[in-house]
C-alpha positions in Angstrom: 0.0 0.0 0.0 2.8 2.4 0.8 4.4 1.7 -2.5 1.3 2.6 -4.4 0.8 5.8 -2.3 4.4 6.8 -2.9 4.1 6.3 -6.6 0.9 8.3 -6.8 2.5 11.2 -4.8 5.6 11.1 -7.0 3.6 11.2 -10.2 1.4 14.0 -8.8 4.4 16.0 -7.8 6.0 15.5 -11.2 2.8 16.7 -12.9 2.5 19.7 -10.6 6.1 20.8 -11.2 5.7 20.3 -15.0 2.6 22.3 -15.0 4.3 25.1 -13.1 7.2 25.1 -15.6 4.9 25.2 -18.6 2.9 28.1 -17.0 6.1 30.1 -16.4 7.4 29.4 -19.9 4.1 30.4 -21.5 4.2 33.7 -19.7 7.9 34.2 -20.2 7.9 33.4 -23.9 4.4 34.4 -24.9 3.9 35.9 -28.3 1.4 38.7 -28.4 -1.0 38.6 -31.4 -3.1 41.6 -32.2 -6.8 40.6 -32.1 -7.3 42.6 -35.2 -5.4 40.0 -37.2 -8.1 37.4 -36.7 -10.8 39.9 -37.4 -9.2 40.9 -40.7 -8.6 37.3 -41.6 -12.3 36.6 -41.1 -13.4 39.0 -43.9 -10.8 37.7 -46.4 -11.9 35.0 -49.0 -9.5 32.4 -47.6 -8.5 31.0 -50.9 -4.8 31.4 -50.2 -4.1 32.3 -53.9 -1.0 34.4 -53.2 -2.2 37.2 -55.5 -1.6 39.7 -52.7 2.1 38.8 -52.5 1.7 36.9 -49.2 1.7 33.1 -48.9 -1.9 33.1 -47.8 -4.8 35.1 -46.3 -3.4 34.8 -42.7 -0.1 36.3 -43.8 -2.0 39.1 -45.7 -4.0 39.9 -42.6 -0.9 40.1 -40.5 0.7 42.4 -43.1 -2.3 44.7 -43.1 -2.2 45.1 -39.3 1.5 45.8 -39.4 1.0 48.3 -42.3 -1.8 50.0 -40.2 0.8 51.0 -37.6 2.5 53.1 -40.3 -0.8 54.7 -41.2 -1.0 53.4 -44.8 -2.2 50.4 -46.7 -0.4 51.3 -49.9 0.7 48.2 -51.9 -1.8 45.9 -50.1 -4.8 44.7 -52.1 -6.8 41.5 -52.1 -7.2 40.6 -55.8 -10.0 38.1 -55.1 -12.1 40.2 -52.8 -11.4 43.4 -54.5 -12.5 46.8 -53.3 -15.4 45.6 -51.1 -13.1 43.4 -49.0 -10.5 46.1 -48.7 -13.1 48.5 -47.4 -14.0 46.0 -44.7 -10.3 45.6 -43.8 -9.8 49.3 -43.7 -12.9 49.7 -41.5 -11.5 47.2 -39.0 -8.2 49.0 -38.9 -9.8 52.4 -38.6 -8.3 53.5 -41.9 -9.6 54.7 -45.3 -9.6 52.1 -48.1 -7.8 52.9 -51.4 -9.3 51.6 -54.6 -7.3 49.9 -57.3 -8.0 49.5 -60.9 -9.0 46.0 -61.8 -6.5 43.8 -63.6 -6.7 40.7 -65.7 -4.4 38.0 -67.0 -3.4 38.5 -70.6 -1.7 35.9 -72.8 0.9 37.7 -74.9 1.4 35.1 -77.5 -0.5 34.4 -80.7 1.7 31.6 -81.9 -1.1 29.2 -82.7 -0.6 25.9 -84.6 -1.3 27.8 -87.8 0.9 30.8 -87.1 3.9 28.9 -85.7 4.9 25.7 -87.5 6.1 22.7 -85.5 9.7 21.7 -86.2 10.1 19.0 -83.6 8.1 16.7 -81.4 8.2 16.8 -77.6 7.7 13.3 -76.1 8.4 14.0 -72.4 6.3 14.9 -69.4 3.5 17.3 -70.3 4.9 20.2 -68.3 5.8 23.6 -69.6 8.5 23.9 -66.9 10.2 20.6 -67.9 9.8 21.2 -71.6 11.4 24.7 -71.3 14.3 23.3 -69.3 15.0 20.4 -71.5 13.9 20.5 -75.2 12.9 24.1 -75.6 9.5 23.2 -77.2 8.3 22.0 -80.5 8.6 25.2 -82.5 11.3 27.5 -83.6 10.2 30.2 -81.2 12.1 30.0 -77.9 9.9 32.7 -76.3 6.4 31.6 -77.1 3.8 29.4 -75.4 4.8 25.7 -74.9 1.2 24.6 -74.7 1.4 22.1 -71.9 -1.0 23.9 -69.6 0.9 24.6 -66.5 -1.1 27.9 -66.2 -4.3 25.9 -66.3 -3.2 23.7 -63.5 -2.1 26.6 -61.4 -5.4 28.5 -61.6 -7.8 27.9 -58.6 -10.7 29.7 -60.2 -11.1 27.7 -63.5 -10.4 31.0 -65.3 -8.0 29.7 -68.0 -8.3 26.9 -70.5 -6.3 25.5 -73.4 -7.8 25.9 -76.8 -7.4 22.6 -78.6 -7.5 24.3 -82.1 -4.9 27.0 -81.4 -2.9 25.2 -78.7 -2.9 28.4 -76.7 -4.4 29.3 -73.3 -7.4 31.5 -73.2 -8.5 33.5 -70.2 -12.2 33.6 -69.1 -12.6 37.2 -68.2 -15.6 36.8 -65.9 -13.7 34.3 -63.7 -10.2 35.8 -63.7 -9.4 37.5 -60.4 -5.8 38.5 -61.4 -4.2 36.5 -58.6 -1.2 36.0 -60.8 -0.9 32.2 -60.2 -0.9 31.5 -64.0 1.8 34.2 -64.6 4.0 32.6 -61.9 3.5 29.1 -63.3 4.5 30.1 -66.9 8.3 29.5 -67.4 8.4 31.8 -70.4 6.5 34.7 -68.8 4.0 35.1 -71.6 1.2 35.8 -69.2 1.0 39.3 -67.8 -1.3 41.0 -65.2 -2.5 44.1 -67.1 -5.1 46.8 -66.4 -8.5 45.5 -67.5 -9.4 48.8 -69.0 -12.7 50.6 -69.3 -15.4 48.1 -70.3 -12.6 45.6 -70.7 -11.1 47.3 -73.7 -7.4 47.3 -74.2 -4.6 47.0 -76.8 -2.1 44.2 -76.6 1.1 43.3 -78.4 0.7 39.5 -78.5 4.3 38.6 -78.7 7.3 38.3 -76.3 9.9 37.3 -78.8 13.1 39.4 -78.4 14.9 38.0 -81.5 15.7 40.1 -84.5 13.2 40.4 -87.3 14.6 37.8 -89.7 14.7 35.2 -87.0 11.2 36.0 -85.8 9.9 35.7 -89.4 11.2 32.2 -89.7 9.7 31.1 -86.4 6.2 32.8 -86.4 4.0 34.4 -88.9 2.6 37.0 -86.5 5.7 37.8 -84.3 6.8 41.3 -83.6 9.8 42.4 -85.8 10.3 45.7 -84.1 9.7 47.6 -87.4 8.8 50.7 -85.4 5.7 51.6 -87.3 3.5 51.4 -84.2 5.9 53.6 -82.3 5.9 56.3 -85.0 2.2 56.4 -85.4 1.3 56.6 -81.6 0.6 60.2 -80.6 0.5 59.5 -76.9 3.8 58.0 -76.2 2.2 54.7 -75.1 4.5 52.5 -77.2 8.1 51.7 -76.5 10.5 49.3 -78.3 13.1 47.5 -76.2 15.1 44.4 -77.1 13.5 44.1 -80.5 10.0 44.1 -79.0 7.1 46.6 -78.9 5.2 47.2 -75.7 2.0 49.2 -75.1 1.6 51.0 -71.8 -2.0 50.5 -70.7 -2.0 53.7 -68.6 -1.0 55.9 -71.6 -2.9 54.1 -74.4 -6.0 56.0 -75.6 -7.4 53.1 -77.7 -7.1 55.0 -81.0 -6.1 51.7 -82.7 -3.7 53.4 -85.1 -1.0 51.0 -84.1 -3.2 48.1 -85.0 -3.8 49.5 -88.4 -0.1 50.0 -89.3 1.3 46.7 -87.9 2.5 44.7 -90.9 2.5 41.4 -88.9 -0.9 41.8 -87.2 0.8 41.4 -83.8 -1.2 44.1 -82.1 -4.7 43.2 -81.2 -7.7 45.2 -79.9 -9.5 43.3 -77.1 -13.3 43.8 -76.6 -13.4 46.8 -78.9 -16.6 47.5 -80.9 -16.6 46.6 -84.6 -15.4 49.4 -86.8 -17.8 51.2 -89.2 -17.0 50.6 -92.8 -15.2 53.5 -94.5 -17.3 55.4 -97.0 -16.4 54.6 -100.6 -14.9 57.7 -102.4 -16.8 58.7 -105.5 -14.5 59.3 -108.6 -14.4 62.9 -109.9 -15.5 61.7 -113.4 -18.6 60.0 -112.0 -21.8 62.1 -111.9 -23.6 61.8 -108.6 -27.4 61.6 -109.3 -29.5 63.4 -106.8 -33.2 62.6 -106.1 -34.4 65.8 -107.7 -32.3 65.2 -110.8 -33.7 61.6 -110.9 -37.3 62.8 -110.9 -36.6 65.4 -113.6 -34.9 62.7 -115.7 -37.9 60.5 -115.5 -40.3 63.3 -116.5 -38.1 64.2 -119.5 -37.8 60.5 -120.5 -41.6 60.1 -120.4 -42.1 63.2 -122.5 -39.6 62.0 -125.1 -41.4 58.6 -125.2 -44.7 60.4 -125.8 -43.3 62.6 -128.6 -41.7 59.5 -130.2 -45.1 57.7 -130.2 -46.8 60.7 -131.8 -44.2 60.9 -134.5 -44.5 57.3 -135.4 -48.3 57.6 -135.7 -47.9 60.6 -138.1 -45.5 58.6 -140.2 -47.8 55.5 -140.4 -51.1 57.5 -141.0 -50.2 60.6 -143.1 -53.9 60.9 -144.1 -54.9 62.0 -140.6 -53.1 65.3 -141.2 
């Protein structure tokens, strides 16, 4: 009996001492967490897409609270929740929310199966990252889309799909939240987060090839050859040419579409723009324009001439009447 009692007392003492040590340690090494972090995290969408630049929504909430200490939320924006969510976050932190212009993923490559001929066959794992690191793809363009669909696998919102006819990814604008996951997954960086534009209208140079013109012509029928025509025709300074490649600044572009008209390779595309009105056909100077009044007069004269002709014929056939 004494042995059992001693064992129980010993175990109880060990448990009590351990509890005291843990209590002291928890107080000594306690990490304070601002209660606003959990409140901010509660209003976030919790998709952990990483579009905000943080690993997940918890990290973004922590970043917002830390930024609130400096009095500004500049550079912090939830791409999935958008402005409504940021207004809630700002309200919790006692700050004023700043709006951001919506962005969207844009595929800057038009090297479809028709435009970019295949010169090899890739037989490895269907992964853009692996194909880029090993074979370099199936076409002569070392900058264009590899077509394996890494961007599709990276998207959590089902906002991008591969077109089987063109072999290129296509973005579903209604679903895209501009989280940037597809852009990060692309080893050739052909996907860019750009301003969505008013009513979704924007001008895009659908090429990222930095080779010189002759090399581009051999690899792709619609690649940018840096001829400079778009740069010269732009009146707003929205187009620059660097490393043999044209680029349109969405903030400066006025959507005049002059660059699209002069591009000899049809590399520049207008997205969601209304169809153009047909240009009026010029009338040659030698051609007489018949106006309605002239038409009526001509009809009257023609009828009068016909009547006179009939009378003359009758007089010739019946001379006795006179």
